[in-house]
Backbone as JSON, one array per atom type, in Angstrom:
{
  "sequence": "MKNIVRVVVVLVLTAGACSTKNDYQVSSHLTPQQQDEMMWKIIRYVGRAPEGLTFEERFYKPYDSAFQEQAKVHKFDAYFINGNTHYFLVSRKAPSLIDKRVATGGKFILGGDNKVTSYEEVFRTWKMVPDTLAKREMILFNKFVNGESLLPYETRNSNGIDFIEFPDERTYFDKASMQWKTK",
  "N": [[15.72, -39.77, 23.14], [17.66, -37.82, 22.64], [17.05, -37.24, 20.02], [14.56, -35.99, 20.27], [15.28, -33.67, 21.62], [16.9, -32.5, 19.66], [14.98, -32.02, 17.66], [13.32, -30.18, 18.98], [15.16, -28.07, 19.32], [15.66, -27.41, 16.63], [13.08, -26.6, 15.88], [12.75, -24.35, 17.56], [14.81, -22.68, 16.6], [13.93, -22.36, 13.97], [11.47, -21.05, 14.39], [12.44, -18.72, 15.54], [13.9, -17.68, 13.4], [11.82, -17.14, 11.62], [10.49, -15.14, 12.99], [11.97, -12.9, 12.55], [11.16, -11.8, 10.23], [9.73, -9.14, 8.3], [7.34, -7.12, 9.94], [4.24, -6.36, 9.05], [1.9, -5.58, 10.16], [-0.39, -3.08, 10.76], [-0.99, -2.01, 13.26], [1.32, -2.54, 14.65], [3.03, -0.55, 14.05], [1.72, 1.89, 14.09], [-0.4, 3.81, 16.18], [-4.01, 3.9, 16.65], [-4.71, 6.65, 16.44], [-2.44, 7.7, 15.15], [-2.68, 6.3, 12.76], [-4.92, 7.55, 11.64], [-3.82, 10.11, 11.34], [-1.7, 9.61, 9.51], [-3.14, 8.64, 7.34], [-4.53, 10.95, 6.68], [-2.4, 12.48, 5.79], [-1.76, 11.3, 3.35], [-4.1, 11.0, 1.88], [-4.99, 12.85, -0.03], [-3.48, 12.29, -2.19], [-3.83, 9.52, -2.73], [-6.57, 9.17, -2.65], [-9.8, 9.59, -4.3], [-10.4, 12.46, -6.13], [-12.78, 15.18, -6.04], [-14.84, 15.55, -8.93], [-13.49, 17.27, -11.71], [-11.55, 18.71, -10.42], [-8.29, 20.1, -10.33], [-4.97, 18.72, -9.95], [-3.46, 20.29, -8.17], [-5.47, 21.7, -6.87], [-6.53, 19.85, -5.14], [-5.33, 20.17, -2.68], [-6.36, 22.4, -1.54], [-7.96, 24.11, 1.1], [-10.89, 24.37, 1.1], [-11.69, 21.88, 0.13], [-11.34, 20.02, 2.07], [-13.43, 18.58, 3.41], [-14.35, 16.82, 1.44], [-12.15, 15.16, 1.13], [-11.97, 14.16, 3.69], [-14.13, 12.47, 3.7], [-13.21, 10.65, 1.79], [-11.06, 9.57, 3.22], [-12.41, 8.06, 5.08], [-13.32, 5.87, 3.64], [-11.1, 4.51, 2.91], [-8.6, 2.18, 3.98], [-5.8, 1.18, 5.95], [-4.02, -1.62, 5.01], [-1.58, -2.72, 5.33], [1.6, -1.77, 6.74], [4.79, -0.34, 7.01], [7.83, 0.77, 8.38], [10.94, 1.97, 7.49], [13.72, 3.34, 8.47], [13.43, 6.63, 7.51], [11.49, 6.2, 5.67], [8.22, 5.49, 4.87], [6.29, 2.78, 4.2], [3.32, 1.88, 2.61], [0.15, 0.2, 2.36], [-2.9, 0.53, 1.13], [-6.45, 0.1, 0.94], [-9.63, 0.23, -0.73], [-13.19, 0.12, -1.14], [-14.33, -1.02, -4.26], [-16.0, 0.09, -7.24], [-18.5, -2.08, -8.17], [-20.65, -4.85, -9.04], [-20.61, -6.9, -7.27], [-19.1, -7.48, -4.02], [-16.08, -5.98, -4.05], [-12.64, -4.99, -3.81], [-9.96, -2.61, -4.15], [-6.46, -2.11, -4.14], [-3.69, -0.03, -3.19], [-0.24, 0.34, -3.28], [2.55, 1.92, -1.85], [5.02, 4.46, -1.04], [6.27, 6.94, 1.24], [7.96, 9.91, 2.4], [8.5, 11.83, 5.25], [9.09, 15.24, 5.94], [11.07, 17.53, 7.99], [9.13, 19.18, 9.02], [7.07, 17.48, 9.39], [5.53, 16.97, 7.16], [4.56, 15.57, 4.01], [7.23, 15.0, 1.92], [8.15, 13.49, -0.12], [6.54, 11.28, -2.29], [5.26, 8.28, -3.53], [3.39, 6.14, -5.52], [3.53, 2.79, -6.08], [2.26, 0.54, -7.06], [-1.02, -0.37, -8.22], [-3.7, -2.41, -7.64], [-5.8, -4.72, -9.49], [-9.42, -4.75, -9.35], [-10.68, -6.85, -6.85], [-12.21, -9.68, -5.2], [-12.54, -9.52, -1.65], [-11.13, -11.63, -0.16], [-9.34, -12.73, -2.05], [-7.9, -10.45, -2.77], [-6.67, -9.84, -0.32], [-4.72, -11.86, -0.09], [-3.16, -11.58, -2.45], [-2.36, -8.88, -2.43], [-0.63, -8.77, -0.27], [1.49, -10.36, -1.09], [2.52, -8.76, -3.12], [3.14, -6.43, -1.63], [5.08, -7.32, 0.21], [7.17, -8.07, -1.54], [7.67, -5.57, -2.67], [8.49, -3.97, -0.41], [10.81, -5.33, 0.19], [12.39, -4.7, -1.94], [12.21, -6.15, -4.29], [11.57, -7.05, -7.71], [8.52, -6.11, -9.29], [7.65, -6.61, -11.78], [6.94, -9.23, -12.83], [4.32, -9.41, -11.97], [2.81, -7.54, -13.21], [0.17, -6.9, -15.54], [0.8, -7.56, -18.24], [2.68, -9.54, -17.9], [1.7, -11.49, -16.19], [0.41, -13.83, -16.88], [-2.42, -14.01, -17.18], [-3.39, -13.89, -14.59], [-4.84, -11.81, -12.3], [-3.16, -9.21, -10.84], [-1.49, -6.63, -10.68], [-2.86, -3.67, -11.87], [-2.04, -1.08, -12.57], [1.3, 0.1, -12.62], [1.17, 0.05, -16.25], [1.53, -0.63, -19.78], [0.86, 1.89, -20.74], [0.27, 3.59, -18.58], [1.78, 5.24, -15.89], [3.48, 6.04, -12.8], [4.34, 9.25, -12.03], [6.98, 10.45, -10.37], [7.94, 13.05, -9.89], [5.73, 14.81, -10.16], [4.05, 13.52, -8.49], [1.82, 11.88, -9.2], [-0.39, 9.72, -11.12], [0.12, 9.19, -14.57], [-0.52, 9.21, -18.12], [1.02, 7.84, -20.97]],
  "CA": [[15.64, -38.52, 23.85], [18.49, -36.86, 21.93], [16.31, -36.83, 18.82], [13.52, -35.05, 20.69], [15.97, -32.41, 21.91], [17.28, -31.93, 18.37], [13.76, -31.53, 17.01], [12.92, -28.97, 19.7], [16.12, -27.02, 18.99], [15.39, -27.01, 15.25], [11.82, -25.85, 15.88], [12.99, -23.05, 18.19], [15.6, -21.88, 15.66], [13.06, -22.03, 12.84], [10.53, -20.03, 14.85], [13.23, -17.5, 15.71], [14.21, -17.15, 12.07], [10.58, -16.61, 11.06], [10.07, -13.94, 13.7], [12.75, -11.76, 12.09], [10.54, -11.28, 9.03], [9.1, -7.84, 8.47], [6.0, -7.1, 10.51], [3.46, -5.38, 8.3], [0.68, -5.24, 10.89], [-0.47, -1.63, 10.91], [-0.98, -1.69, 14.7], [2.69, -2.68, 15.16], [3.78, 0.65, 13.69], [0.94, 3.1, 14.3], [-1.59, 3.77, 17.04], [-5.18, 4.32, 15.86], [-4.63, 8.09, 16.17], [-1.39, 7.88, 14.13], [-3.23, 5.81, 11.5], [-5.74, 8.63, 11.11], [-2.91, 11.19, 10.92], [-0.98, 9.21, 8.3], [-4.11, 8.59, 6.24], [-4.79, 12.33, 6.3], [-1.23, 12.98, 5.06], [-1.67, 10.74, 1.99], [-5.4, 10.8, 1.22], [-5.15, 13.74, -1.2], [-2.79, 11.63, -3.29], [-4.36, 8.18, -3.02], [-8.03, 9.21, -2.73], [-10.41, 10.15, -5.5], [-10.72, 13.88, -5.98], [-14.05, 15.57, -6.66], [-14.73, 15.7, -10.38], [-13.13, 18.58, -12.25], [-10.48, 19.34, -9.64], [-6.92, 19.89, -10.79], [-4.16, 18.09, -8.91], [-3.1, 21.31, -7.19], [-6.67, 22.07, -6.1], [-6.76, 18.82, -4.11], [-4.73, 20.58, -1.42], [-7.02, 23.61, -1.05], [-8.75, 23.9, 2.32], [-12.32, 24.14, 0.88], [-11.96, 20.5, -0.25], [-11.06, 19.15, 3.22], [-14.54, 17.67, 3.72], [-14.38, 15.76, 0.42], [-11.08, 14.2, 1.41], [-12.31, 13.49, 4.94], [-15.0, 11.37, 3.28], [-12.35, 9.67, 1.15], [-10.28, 8.9, 4.26], [-13.3, 7.1, 5.75], [-13.52, 4.67, 2.82], [-9.8, 3.86, 2.74], [-8.04, 1.6, 5.21], [-4.47, 0.62, 5.83], [-3.96, -3.07, 5.08], [-0.22, -3.03, 5.78], [2.41, -0.58, 6.97], [6.14, -0.68, 7.44], [8.71, 1.93, 8.41], [12.36, 1.64, 7.41], [14.38, 4.65, 8.54], [12.41, 7.68, 7.38], [10.58, 5.82, 4.6], [6.98, 4.83, 5.3], [5.69, 1.96, 3.16], [1.91, 1.7, 2.93], [-0.76, -0.54, 1.51], [-4.26, 0.93, 1.48], [-7.47, -0.4, 0.03], [-10.96, 0.84, -0.66], [-14.23, -0.59, -1.88], [-14.3, -0.68, -5.68], [-17.31, 0.0, -7.88], [-18.72, -3.42, -8.71], [-21.94, -5.44, -8.68], [-20.35, -7.73, -6.09], [-18.14, -6.86, -3.11], [-14.68, -6.01, -4.5], [-11.77, -3.93, -3.3], [-8.76, -2.31, -4.92], [-5.4, -1.7, -3.21], [-2.57, 0.77, -3.69], [0.97, 0.23, -2.48], [3.49, 2.99, -2.14], [5.89, 4.9, 0.04], [6.43, 8.37, 1.36], [8.92, 10.4, 3.37], [8.07, 13.05, 5.91], [10.15, 16.2, 6.19], [11.22, 18.01, 9.35], [7.87, 19.79, 9.44], [6.11, 16.39, 9.46], [4.72, 16.99, 5.95], [5.05, 14.69, 2.95], [8.19, 15.62, 1.02], [8.32, 12.57, -1.23], [5.42, 10.36, -2.31], [5.24, 7.46, -4.73], [2.56, 4.95, -5.59], [4.31, 1.83, -6.86], [1.32, -0.33, -7.77], [-2.44, -0.37, -7.91], [-4.2, -3.73, -8.04], [-7.11, -4.86, -10.11], [-10.51, -4.99, -8.41], [-10.73, -8.27, -6.48], [-12.99, -9.99, -4.01], [-11.65, -9.25, -0.5], [-10.22, -12.73, 0.2], [-8.28, -12.82, -3.06], [-7.07, -9.26, -2.64], [-5.85, -9.95, 0.91], [-3.57, -12.72, -0.36], [-2.31, -11.07, -3.52], [-1.76, -7.59, -2.08], [0.48, -8.99, 0.65], [2.6, -10.85, -1.91], [3.08, -7.58, -3.77], [3.7, -5.52, -0.63], [6.31, -7.92, 0.73], [8.2, -7.94, -2.56], [7.95, -4.14, -2.78], [9.28, -3.54, 0.75], [12.11, -5.99, 0.12], [13.12, -4.23, -3.11], [12.15, -7.11, -5.38], [10.86, -6.59, -8.91], [7.09, -6.43, -9.4], [7.36, -6.81, -13.19], [6.2, -10.47, -13.14], [2.93, -9.3, -11.52], [2.09, -6.62, -14.08], [-0.77, -7.63, -16.38], [1.44, -8.1, -19.45], [3.57, -10.65, -17.55], [1.14, -12.32, -15.12], [-0.23, -15.03, -17.44], [-3.86, -14.02, -16.97], [-3.77, -13.8, -13.17], [-4.91, -10.4, -11.95], [-2.41, -8.67, -9.71], [-1.28, -5.19, -10.83], [-3.49, -2.99, -13.01], [-1.11, 0.01, -12.9], [1.57, 0.62, -13.95], [1.07, -0.84, -17.4], [2.24, -0.12, -20.95], [0.52, 3.3, -20.99], [0.08, 4.36, -17.36], [2.93, 5.19, -14.99], [3.44, 7.03, -11.73], [5.37, 10.27, -12.19], [7.45, 10.83, -9.04], [8.12, 14.5, -9.78], [4.42, 15.45, -9.93], [3.39, 12.66, -7.5], [0.52, 11.45, -9.68], [-0.41, 8.8, -12.26], [0.03, 9.84, -15.88], [-0.63, 8.34, -19.28], [1.99, 8.17, -22.03]],
  "C": [[16.45, -37.43, 23.13], [17.77, -36.34, 20.68], [15.23, -35.82, 19.15], [14.14, -33.68, 20.96], [16.38, -31.72, 20.61], [16.09, -31.32, 17.64], [13.31, -30.23, 17.66], [13.85, -27.82, 19.36], [15.88, -26.51, 17.57], [14.11, -26.19, 15.18], [12.0, -24.45, 16.48], [13.78, -22.14, 17.25], [14.77, -21.46, 14.46], [12.07, -20.94, 13.22], [11.24, -18.7, 15.03], [13.56, -16.86, 14.38], [12.98, -16.53, 11.44], [10.18, -15.3, 11.73], [10.87, -12.71, 13.28], [12.19, -11.18, 10.79], [9.91, -9.94, 9.34], [7.69, -7.99, 9.02], [5.23, -5.99, 9.83], [2.14, -5.03, 8.98], [0.67, -3.74, 11.17], [-0.34, -1.25, 12.39], [0.4, -1.86, 15.33], [3.49, -1.4, 14.95], [3.05, 1.94, 14.05], [-0.2, 2.86, 15.28], [-2.79, 4.14, 16.18], [-5.15, 5.82, 15.51], [-3.58, 8.37, 15.09], [-1.86, 7.37, 12.77], [-4.07, 6.89, 10.84], [-4.86, 9.77, 10.58], [-2.19, 10.84, 9.62], [-1.92, 9.12, 7.11], [-4.39, 10.01, 5.75], [-3.62, 12.9, 5.49], [-1.21, 12.5, 3.61], [-2.99, 10.71, 1.23], [-5.58, 11.68, -0.01], [-4.39, 13.21, -2.42], [-3.53, 10.36, -3.7], [-5.88, 8.18, -3.21], [-8.52, 9.79, -4.05], [-10.8, 11.6, -5.23], [-12.12, 14.15, -6.54], [-13.84, 15.85, -8.14], [-14.4, 17.14, -10.77], [-12.01, 19.29, -11.51], [-9.12, 19.09, -10.3], [-6.14, 19.25, -9.64], [-3.82, 19.08, -7.81], [-4.28, 21.68, -6.29], [-7.0, 21.06, -5.01], [-6.32, 19.3, -2.72], [-5.36, 21.86, -0.85], [-7.96, 23.26, 0.1], [-10.25, 23.67, 2.05], [-12.68, 22.69, 0.52], [-11.66, 19.5, 0.88], [-12.17, 18.14, 3.45], [-14.63, 16.53, 2.7], [-13.32, 14.71, 0.7], [-11.24, 13.53, 2.77], [-13.22, 12.3, 4.65], [-14.18, 10.27, 2.61], [-11.55, 8.88, 2.19], [-11.12, 7.84, 4.97], [-13.46, 5.81, 4.96], [-12.22, 3.95, 2.5], [-9.35, 3.27, 4.07], [-6.63, 1.1, 4.92], [-4.57, -0.89, 5.97], [-2.59, -3.53, 5.56], [0.56, -1.73, 5.89], [3.78, -1.04, 7.45], [6.99, 0.59, 7.39], [10.15, 1.43, 8.41], [13.11, 2.97, 7.35], [13.31, 5.73, 8.49], [11.43, 7.4, 6.25], [9.41, 5.03, 5.17], [6.4, 4.09, 4.1], [4.23, 1.71, 3.55], [1.2, 0.84, 1.89], [-2.16, -0.17, 1.97], [-5.23, 0.33, 0.49], [-8.77, 0.35, 0.26], [-11.92, -0.04, -1.45], [-14.2, -0.1, -3.32], [-15.71, -0.75, -6.26], [-17.46, -1.36, -8.55], [-20.1, -3.9, -8.29], [-21.81, -6.37, -7.48], [-19.28, -7.04, -5.25], [-16.71, -7.07, -3.63], [-13.95, -4.83, -3.9], [-10.59, -3.75, -4.25], [-7.72, -1.77, -3.93], [-4.33, -0.9, -3.94], [-1.41, 0.62, -2.73], [1.94, 1.33, -2.85], [4.35, 3.33, -0.95], [5.94, 6.41, 0.07], [7.46, 8.68, 2.44], [8.37, 11.7, 3.94], [9.27, 13.94, 6.16], [10.17, 16.61, 7.65], [9.96, 18.65, 9.91], [6.73, 18.78, 9.51], [5.11, 16.41, 8.3], [5.37, 16.1, 4.91], [5.99, 15.48, 2.03], [8.44, 14.77, -0.22], [7.18, 11.56, -1.15], [5.46, 9.59, -3.62], [4.29, 6.3, -4.56], [3.26, 4.0, -6.55], [3.4, 0.87, -7.63], [-0.11, -0.08, -7.3], [-2.98, -1.69, -8.45], [-5.47, -3.61, -8.87], [-8.16, -4.96, -9.0], [-10.55, -6.49, -8.13], [-11.67, -8.46, -5.31], [-12.04, -9.91, -2.82], [-10.69, -10.38, -0.14], [-9.05, -12.85, -0.77], [-7.33, -11.64, -2.94], [-6.14, -9.37, -1.44], [-4.6, -10.79, 0.67], [-2.61, -12.08, -1.35], [-1.64, -9.74, -3.15], [-0.57, -7.77, -1.14], [1.7, -9.57, -0.06], [3.31, -9.65, -2.53], [3.78, -6.66, -2.76], [5.02, -6.05, -0.08], [7.44, -7.77, -0.28], [8.63, -6.47, -2.71], [8.85, -3.67, -1.64], [10.69, -4.12, 0.69], [12.91, -5.64, -1.14], [13.13, -5.19, -4.28], [11.32, -6.56, -6.54], [9.39, -7.03, -8.87], [6.7, -6.66, -10.86], [6.61, -8.11, -13.49], [4.71, -10.39, -12.79], [2.14, -8.27, -12.31], [1.29, -7.43, -15.09], [-0.1, -8.27, -17.59], [2.31, -9.32, -19.17], [2.94, -11.68, -16.62], [0.34, -13.53, -15.6], [-1.71, -15.12, -17.09], [-4.32, -13.98, -15.53], [-3.72, -12.32, -12.79], [-4.13, -10.08, -10.68], [-2.4, -7.15, -9.85], [-1.98, -4.67, -12.08], [-2.57, -1.87, -13.51], [0.15, -0.13, -12.08], [1.34, -0.45, -15.02], [1.8, -0.18, -18.58], [2.01, 1.38, -21.17], [0.5, 4.17, -19.74], [1.27, 4.15, -16.43], [2.77, 6.23, -13.9], [4.63, 7.96, -11.9], [5.77, 10.77, -10.81], [7.54, 12.33, -8.85], [6.79, 15.21, -9.46], [3.58, 14.69, -8.9], [1.96, 12.28, -7.91], [0.67, 10.49, -10.87], [-0.58, 9.61, -13.53], [-0.07, 8.77, -16.96], [0.34, 8.8, -20.34], [1.28, 8.66, -23.27]]
}
């Protein structure tokens, strides 16, 4: 009987320890309306702009409809808020002959006026079939939120397993301009 009690106590403590892990479920942090609002705040950064647009032109009102369409094809896969930093993981369908998706992980901070004051994309994955992406993107997101290095998952270090496409040896995210650049 004592052994059964010990096992139950260990199981309860283990379950309690597991429940303190970060909850990345989008619905735990944002209502459906807030999800739409947050997507609208970041879509001009993470979405594809109409061809020929400069980065600054992305924010012009005449292009709202183009970015509303982009918002429809992106979805939050994970979300976490720590203080005033919002960590996000969004994905979209990728051009491919078979069903594939690509994900972007990053973070942003909202200012007093509820506008993005700081934005950074930390990684963009390779195109993957949805099941594979779901597993790999969460590994990356968890490490990112916890401040762990993502270097082992970059293509040059991942031993042929597709995780992170960008950044790489030539492409990096420039925090000052809030966009991807090539060296």
